[in-house]
matplotlib code that plots the C-alpha trace (Angstrom):
import matplotlib.pyplot as plt

x = [206.0, 203.1, 201.1, 201.0, 204.3, 204.1, 201.6, 202.4, 204.5, 208.1, 207.4, 207.4, 210.3, 212.0, 213.4, 214.1, 215.7, 219.4, 219.0, 217.7, 215.3, 214.9, 212.2, 210.9, 210.2, 207.4, 206.8, 203.8, 201.9, 199.1, 199.3, 197.5, 195.2, 192.5, 192.5, 189.0, 188.1, 184.9, 182.4, 183.6, 187.4, 187.6, 190.0, 188.8, 191.3, 188.9, 191.1, 192.9, 192.1, 193.7, 195.3, 198.7, 197.5, 194.8, 197.5, 199.8, 197.7, 198.3, 202.0, 202.2, 200.4, 203.2, 206.9, 207.2, 206.8, 206.8, 205.2, 205.2, 202.8, 201.1, 199.2, 195.1, 193.0, 192.0, 192.4, 195.5, 196.9, 195.2, 196.9, 200.3, 199.4, 199.0, 201.5, 203.7, 204.8, 206.6, 204.8, 201.2, 200.6, 197.1, 194.6, 192.0, 190.3, 192.9, 196.0, 198.9, 200.1, 203.5, 202.7, 205.1, 202.9, 204.6, 202.2, 203.2, 201.9, 198.5, 200.3, 202.8, 200.4, 198.5, 201.3, 202.9, 199.5, 197.1, 199.6, 202.3, 201.3, 197.9, 197.6, 200.6, 203.1, 199.9, 198.7, 201.7, 203.2, 199.7, 200.2, 196.4, 197.3, 196.0, 199.4, 198.1, 197.7, 198.6, 201.4, 201.7, 204.5, 204.4, 205.3, 202.9, 204.3, 208.1, 206.6, 204.9, 207.8, 210.0, 208.0, 205.2, 207.0, 210.9, 210.1, 207.0, 209.8, 212.6, 209.9, 208.9, 213.3, 213.4, 210.9, 212.4, 215.6, 214.4, 213.3, 216.4, 218.0, 219.7, 219.6, 222.7, 222.0, 217.6, 215.5, 213.4, 210.5, 209.6, 206.2, 204.7, 205.0, 204.7, 208.4, 210.5, 213.2, 213.3, 215.6, 217.9, 217.7, 217.5, 221.3, 222.7, 221.9, 221.7, 224.4, 224.3, 220.3, 219.5, 216.8, 213.9, 211.7, 208.3, 206.0, 202.5, 201.7, 203.4, 206.4, 206.5, 209.0, 211.8, 210.7, 207.8, 210.4, 211.4, 208.0, 209.0, 212.6, 215.1, 216.8, 213.6, 213.9, 217.5, 216.8, 214.0, 216.3, 219.3, 217.1, 215.5, 219.5, 220.6, 217.9, 219.1, 216.2, 213.6, 210.4, 208.2, 204.7, 206.1, 208.9, 207.8, 207.9, 211.4, 212.8, 210.8, 213.2, 216.5, 215.7, 215.1, 217.9, 220.1, 218.5, 219.2, 222.0, 224.4, 227.2, 224.5, 226.3, 223.1, 222.9, 219.6, 220.5, 220.5, 218.8, 220.7, 222.0, 225.1, 225.9, 228.3, 229.7, 226.0, 224.5, 220.7, 218.6, 215.8, 212.7, 209.5, 207.1, 203.1, 201.0, 198.0, 194.9, 194.5, 192.9, 191.4, 190.8, 188.3, 187.1, 186.4, 184.2, 183.2, 181.3, 180.3, 176.5, 177.5, 178.3, 175.4, 173.0, 174.1, 174.2, 170.2, 169.6, 171.7, 169.5, 166.8, 169.3, 170.7, 169.7, 169.8, 173.6, 174.7, 178.3, 179.9, 182.2, 184.3, 186.6, 187.3, 186.3, 189.6, 190.4, 193.0, 190.1, 188.6, 185.4, 183.6, 184.7, 183.5, 180.0, 180.8, 181.2, 178.2, 176.3, 177.2, 177.0, 173.2, 173.2, 174.3, 172.3, 169.4, 168.4, 170.3, 168.4, 166.3, 168.5, 171.9, 172.5, 175.2, 175.7, 178.5, 180.2, 182.5, 184.0, 184.4, 187.5, 189.8, 186.1, 188.3, 190.3, 188.6, 189.7, 188.2, 185.1, 184.7, 184.9, 183.0, 179.7, 180.7, 180.3, 177.1, 175.7, 176.6, 175.0, 172.5, 171.9, 172.4, 169.3, 167.1, 167.6, 167.6, 165.9, 161.4, 158.8, 160.7, 163.8, 167.4, 170.4, 173.1, 172.4, 175.6, 176.2, 178.6, 179.6, 182.9, 181.3, 183.7, 181.1, 178.5, 181.0, 182.3, 178.7, 178.4, 182.1, 180.2, 177.3, 178.9, 179.2, 181.3, 183.6, 185.6, 189.1, 189.2, 191.8, 193.9, 197.1, 197.1, 200.6, 198.7, 194.5, 193.4, 190.5, 191.4, 192.3, 189.3, 187.1, 188.3, 188.5, 185.3, 182.5, 180.3, 179.6, 182.7, 182.4, 184.9, 187.2, 187.9, 191.8, 193.5, 197.1, 197.3, 196.6, 199.7, 197.6, 197.4, 201.7, 200.2, 196.8, 196.7, 196.4, 193.0, 191.8, 189.8, 192.0, 191.7, 193.7, 192.1, 191.6, 190.1, 185.8, 185.2, 188.0, 186.2, 182.1, 183.5, 184.9, 182.1, 180.0, 183.0, 182.3, 178.7, 178.5, 181.5, 180.9, 180.9, 183.7, 185.6, 184.6, 185.5, 188.7, 189.7, 188.0, 190.3, 193.5, 193.1, 192.2, 195.5, 197.6, 196.0, 196.7, 200.2, 201.5, 198.7, 199.9, 201.9, 203.7, 204.7, 205.6, 207.4, 209.6, 210.3, 211.2, 213.8, 215.0, 215.7, 216.6, 219.2, 220.7, 221.1, 222.9, 225.6, 226.3, 226.0, 229.4, 231.4, 234.1, 234.8, 230.5, 229.9, 232.8, 232.0, 229.8, 228.6, 228.6, 230.0, 226.4, 225.8, 227.2, 224.7, 225.4, 224.3, 220.7, 219.0, 217.1, 213.5, 213.2]
y = [100.4, 100.6, 104.1, 104.2, 105.5, 107.4, 110.5, 114.5, 115.4, 112.6, 114.1, 117.3, 116.9, 115.5, 118.7, 120.0, 117.7, 118.6, 122.4, 121.4, 124.3, 124.4, 124.5, 121.3, 122.6, 121.0, 121.1, 119.2, 120.7, 121.6, 123.2, 122.2, 125.3, 126.7, 130.5, 132.3, 135.9, 137.1, 139.5, 142.3, 141.2, 139.4, 136.8, 133.1, 129.6, 126.2, 123.1, 122.3, 119.0, 116.9, 113.2, 114.7, 117.4, 116.0, 113.3, 116.1, 118.1, 117.5, 117.9, 121.4, 119.3, 118.0, 119.5, 123.8, 123.4, 125.3, 124.6, 125.6, 125.0, 125.7, 128.7, 127.0, 129.5, 133.1, 133.5, 131.6, 133.9, 137.0, 135.9, 135.4, 139.2, 140.0, 138.6, 140.4, 136.5, 136.0, 134.0, 133.5, 132.6, 131.1, 129.6, 126.3, 124.1, 124.8, 124.4, 126.3, 126.8, 128.9, 128.7, 130.3, 129.8, 129.2, 131.5, 129.7, 131.6, 129.7, 127.4, 125.8, 125.1, 123.5, 122.5, 120.8, 119.9, 118.9, 117.3, 115.8, 114.9, 113.7, 112.4, 111.2, 110.2, 109.4, 107.1, 105.4, 105.2, 102.9, 100.9, 101.9, 102.7, 100.8, 100.1, 99.5, 103.7, 105.1, 106.1, 108.7, 110.6, 113.5, 116.7, 118.2, 115.3, 116.9, 119.8, 119.8, 118.8, 121.4, 124.3, 123.0, 120.5, 121.5, 124.9, 124.3, 122.7, 124.8, 126.8, 125.5, 124.8, 128.7, 129.0, 126.4, 127.6, 131.0, 129.7, 127.5, 130.9, 131.1, 127.8, 125.7, 122.3, 122.6, 119.5, 119.6, 117.0, 116.8, 114.7, 112.8, 113.0, 116.4, 117.7, 114.7, 116.9, 119.2, 117.7, 118.0, 121.9, 122.2, 120.1, 121.8, 125.0, 124.0, 121.4, 120.9, 120.6, 117.2, 116.6, 113.9, 112.9, 111.0, 109.5, 108.8, 106.5, 103.2, 102.4, 100.1, 97.4, 99.0, 97.5, 99.8, 102.5, 102.1, 103.8, 107.1, 108.8, 107.8, 110.8, 111.9, 108.2, 108.9, 113.2, 111.8, 109.5, 111.5, 113.8, 111.7, 110.4, 114.0, 113.2, 111.3, 109.0, 108.4, 106.9, 104.4, 103.4, 99.8, 97.2, 96.5, 100.0, 99.8, 96.9, 98.5, 101.6, 99.7, 97.9, 101.0, 102.6, 100.0, 99.1, 103.6, 104.5, 102.2, 103.9, 103.8, 101.2, 100.1, 97.8, 95.1, 94.1, 97.5, 99.7, 101.9, 103.5, 105.3, 107.8, 110.8, 110.3, 110.1, 107.5, 107.4, 105.5, 104.2, 102.8, 102.2, 104.4, 103.5, 106.0, 105.4, 107.6, 109.3, 106.9, 109.6, 112.1, 109.6, 108.0, 110.9, 112.0, 108.6, 109.5, 113.3, 113.4, 114.7, 111.6, 109.9, 112.5, 110.7, 107.0, 107.3, 108.9, 106.4, 103.3, 102.4, 102.3, 99.1, 95.6, 92.4, 92.3, 95.5, 95.8, 99.6, 101.0, 104.3, 106.0, 109.1, 108.2, 107.5, 104.6, 103.0, 102.4, 99.2, 100.0, 98.5, 95.2, 95.3, 96.6, 93.3, 91.1, 92.0, 91.5, 88.2, 87.9, 88.3, 85.9, 83.4, 83.5, 84.8, 84.3, 86.8, 89.7, 92.1, 90.7, 92.9, 96.0, 97.9, 100.9, 103.1, 106.7, 107.8, 111.1, 113.7, 113.0, 115.4, 116.0, 117.9, 115.1, 113.2, 109.8, 110.7, 111.6, 109.1, 106.7, 108.6, 107.8, 104.1, 103.9, 104.8, 103.8, 100.0, 101.1, 101.4, 98.3, 97.0, 99.0, 97.8, 94.1, 93.2, 96.5, 95.1, 95.6, 99.3, 97.9, 99.1, 96.7, 99.8, 103.1, 105.8, 109.0, 111.5, 113.4, 114.5, 113.8, 112.5, 112.9, 111.0, 108.1, 107.8, 106.9, 104.4, 102.7, 103.1, 100.7, 98.3, 93.6, 94.4, 96.8, 96.1, 97.8, 96.4, 98.8, 98.1, 100.1, 102.2, 103.2, 102.9, 103.4, 104.8, 103.1, 99.9, 100.6, 104.3, 101.4, 98.7, 101.4, 103.0, 99.9, 99.0, 95.9, 93.6, 94.1, 91.7, 93.5, 92.2, 94.1, 93.7, 92.4, 96.1, 98.6, 99.2, 98.4, 94.9, 94.1, 95.6, 94.3, 91.1, 88.6, 90.1, 90.5, 88.0, 89.1, 89.1, 89.9, 93.1, 92.3, 88.5, 89.5, 85.9, 86.3, 89.0, 87.1, 84.4, 86.8, 88.9, 85.1, 84.4, 87.1, 87.2, 83.7, 84.2, 83.1, 85.6, 84.5, 84.9, 88.3, 89.4, 87.1, 89.1, 92.5, 92.1, 91.6, 94.6, 97.2, 95.8, 96.5, 99.9, 101.3, 100.5, 101.9, 105.2, 108.7, 109.4, 106.2, 107.6, 111.3, 109.7, 107.0, 109.9, 112.3, 109.6, 109.1, 112.9, 113.9, 111.0, 112.3, 115.7, 114.6, 112.7, 115.7, 117.9, 115.7, 115.5, 118.5, 119.3, 118.7, 122.5, 122.3, 118.8, 119.7, 115.8, 114.8, 111.4, 108.3, 108.2, 105.1, 102.4, 101.1, 105.2, 105.0, 107.8, 107.1, 108.6, 111.5]
z = [-30.7, -28.3, -29.2, -26.0, -25.2, -28.8, -27.5, -28.3, -25.2, -26.6, -29.9, -29.1, -27.6, -30.2, -31.4, -28.1, -26.5, -25.4, -26.2, -30.1, -30.9, -34.6, -36.5, -38.8, -42.3, -44.2, -48.5, -50.1, -53.3, -51.0, -47.3, -43.9, -44.4, -47.5, -47.1, -48.0, -49.3, -48.4, -51.0, -47.6, -47.9, -45.0, -45.0, -43.2, -43.0, -43.3, -43.5, -46.1, -49.0, -50.1, -48.5, -48.4, -46.0, -44.2, -43.4, -42.0, -40.5, -36.9, -36.8, -35.9, -32.9, -31.5, -33.6, -34.5, -37.7, -40.5, -43.8, -47.6, -49.8, -53.3, -53.8, -54.4, -55.2, -55.2, -51.1, -50.8, -53.2, -51.2, -47.7, -49.3, -50.8, -47.2, -45.9, -47.7, -49.0, -46.2, -43.4, -42.8, -39.4, -38.7, -36.5, -37.8, -35.6, -32.4, -34.0, -35.7, -38.4, -40.1, -43.5, -46.5, -50.1, -53.3, -56.1, -59.7, -63.1, -63.8, -67.5, -64.9, -62.6, -64.8, -67.2, -63.7, -62.1, -64.7, -66.7, -65.6, -61.4, -62.7, -64.5, -65.4, -63.0, -61.1, -63.6, -64.1, -60.8, -60.5, -63.4, -64.4, -68.2, -71.2, -72.1, -75.7, -76.4, -73.2, -72.1, -75.1, -74.3, -76.6, -76.9, -74.4, -72.1, -72.1, -72.7, -69.4, -67.4, -68.6, -68.6, -66.0, -63.3, -63.7, -62.9, -60.0, -58.4, -58.5, -56.7, -54.2, -53.6, -53.7, -50.9, -49.1, -49.3, -48.5, -44.7, -44.1, -44.4, -41.5, -39.8, -39.4, -39.9, -41.6, -40.5, -44.3, -45.3, -48.4, -49.6, -52.7, -56.3, -57.1, -55.4, -56.6, -58.6, -55.3, -53.3, -55.8, -56.0, -52.2, -51.7, -53.8, -52.1, -49.0, -48.6, -44.6, -44.4, -43.3, -46.2, -45.8, -48.8, -48.1, -51.5, -50.8, -53.9, -54.5, -55.8, -58.7, -59.5, -61.9, -65.0, -65.2, -65.0, -69.1, -69.4, -68.9, -70.8, -69.4, -68.9, -66.8, -64.5, -63.9, -62.7, -60.4, -58.9, -58.6, -57.0, -54.6, -53.7, -52.7, -49.4, -46.5, -46.3, -48.8, -46.9, -48.6, -47.8, -47.2, -47.3, -50.9, -52.4, -50.7, -52.2, -55.4, -55.5, -54.6, -57.9, -59.6, -58.7, -59.2, -62.7, -63.6, -61.5, -62.9, -61.1, -57.6, -54.8, -53.3, -50.5, -50.4, -47.1, -45.6, -47.8, -48.8, -52.3, -51.5, -54.7, -55.1, -51.8, -50.2, -48.8, -48.2, -46.1, -47.8, -44.9, -44.8, -43.1, -43.4, -42.7, -40.1, -38.8, -36.0, -33.6, -30.8, -33.5, -35.1, -32.6, -31.3, -34.4, -34.6, -30.9, -32.2, -31.5, -35.6, -37.0, -35.1, -36.5, -40.2, -38.2, -37.5, -41.3, -42.8, -40.7, -43.0, -45.6, -44.2, -45.0, -43.3, -44.0, -45.3, -48.0, -47.9, -49.5, -49.4, -52.0, -54.0, -57.6, -59.1, -61.7, -59.3, -56.9, -58.2, -58.2, -60.8, -60.1, -56.9, -57.9, -60.7, -57.7, -55.8, -59.1, -59.2, -55.8, -56.1, -59.1, -58.0, -54.2, -55.2, -51.1, -50.5, -53.3, -50.6, -48.4, -48.4, -48.8, -50.5, -49.7, -51.3, -50.8, -53.6, -53.6, -56.8, -58.0, -60.4, -61.9, -64.6, -66.3, -69.1, -68.4, -64.6, -66.3, -68.0, -65.4, -63.9, -66.1, -66.4, -62.8, -62.6, -65.2, -64.0, -60.9, -62.7, -65.0, -61.3, -59.8, -62.3, -62.9, -59.3, -57.4, -56.4, -53.9, -53.2, -52.4, -54.0, -53.8, -54.4, -52.5, -53.8, -51.8, -54.2, -52.5, -50.0, -46.9, -44.3, -40.8, -43.6, -44.6, -40.9, -39.7, -42.8, -41.4, -37.9, -39.7, -41.8, -42.2, -45.1, -45.7, -49.3, -50.8, -53.4, -55.0, -58.2, -56.2, -53.1, -50.8, -48.2, -48.0, -44.9, -45.2, -44.2, -40.6, -40.2, -41.0, -38.4, -35.9, -35.2, -37.0, -34.2, -35.8, -36.2, -39.7, -41.7, -44.2, -47.6, -48.7, -51.6, -51.3, -53.7, -50.7, -49.1, -45.9, -46.9, -45.6, -42.0, -41.5, -43.8, -40.7, -39.6, -43.4, -46.5, -48.8, -52.9, -56.2, -56.8, -60.9, -60.0, -59.4, -58.8, -55.9, -54.5, -54.8, -53.1, -50.8, -50.2, -49.5, -47.2, -45.3, -44.8, -43.3, -41.1, -37.6, -35.0, -32.8, -36.1, -37.1, -33.4, -33.9, -36.6, -36.0, -32.5, -34.8, -36.9, -33.8, -31.9, -35.3, -36.7, -32.0, -32.3, -35.1, -35.7, -36.9, -34.3, -34.5, -38.0, -36.8, -34.2, -36.5, -39.1, -36.2, -34.5, -38.0, -39.0, -35.2, -35.8, -39.4, -37.5, -34.5, -36.5, -38.6, -36.3, -34.8, -36.9, -37.3, -41.1, -41.9, -43.1, -44.9, -47.0, -50.3, -49.6, -46.4, -45.6, -44.6, -40.3, -39.1, -38.5, -34.9, -34.3, -32.6, -31.0, -27.2, -26.8, -24.7]

ax = plt.figure().add_subplot(projection="3d")
ax.plot(x, y, z, "-o")
ax.set_aspect("equal")
plt.show()
């Protein structure tokens, strides 16, 4: 699909063609905006944080949408109160957002988010536990499930049902591991709804799900299989999901060829929708005055060649091994000392979680040791920017010769797509085979196994010495692939599939009487408007 043909006009028409005026209901833990209360009591709004909210923030430009999200702070709670706990209409950067907040008691939210979602589910799905000691599924974890995760998902479902009430065939898109139980609860109350759940993080192999208590695993899978569509980032995730259902839902019929699961009379389609970047918005930002200002400030920090990385300080990002590989590179090739610099743009992440605090200390301790070991005559090998400054990171990515993405596990990793689109040097992308983006970009990158520090050091050396013609060829291939499957393509594929389900459902005369609507025929397709 060429992204030139999938612009905002067809997307916005998709739900409205043939008289269909329904809106899309979206639910995620974080919303597209954050509200703030000033000292004088006035209310303002800014763009929301968090990867999912950022990725989906442009949705309102394409379709009429309503967002259900958790109130994250006092400003969100105040906004909800002022709106009578109903729909809030707000504008941020020219985009209109309709929003309904879910207000959870602090204790419930802490158990749901800070104990069960993070770090438990996040660590589990990224396989970053130290299995000699973790997971320790004790009373605290079970209590977080029963008194945090379950009631939080019930509250999300209640809010979605309230928003969808009165609509004949509501279209509902749920997002990520925070809301695994929400679709099952919605389905029990809205049997006719068209439901999709999209998971942004990796879906691990079925054997890995043995770490979860069987009732927890089964409840999650049964809920997801109440959806019409389960969306995942890659085909690897799709295959893992199907195998997981086959292993833990013995009564389910899994079709690996058609990528479907039939359970309780319902057929669920399991699809890969690789998320991407908003190419036009990204390039506009890269050409902005603010980013150009940061570029000028970064120039003195560049070497004859410059390696970069842009990451949250997360255990899954494998930052320490990346610096260790750079250490090996300098130790093995002394001619590169003073010539090859490493700039790291690191964003603080989950700073209230003990494991993240310890990891951050380890990262900075290693940086200090490398700088002490090789630094000389005013030259410092590694420069770290530890802050949330997206324009500065974009400026850095314009200037790299080598971009290192050696993640241990990632649903996608958008840095691997942002970098090639803004880089001005035909820089080389070194990409972990465990990043979801590798499935799409493998023919334009230098591939590495993230645990292989020796291999990463060799990849750095190969990339630094790569001939100009080969760099140009790889850069061109990456830009073409990312352009072909940008964020509008990601939106379009999902909306197209949702609309296909809705159309088939509306054709069934007995649909409104069915507690478990029939599966749509496999040969049914939807043409673009």
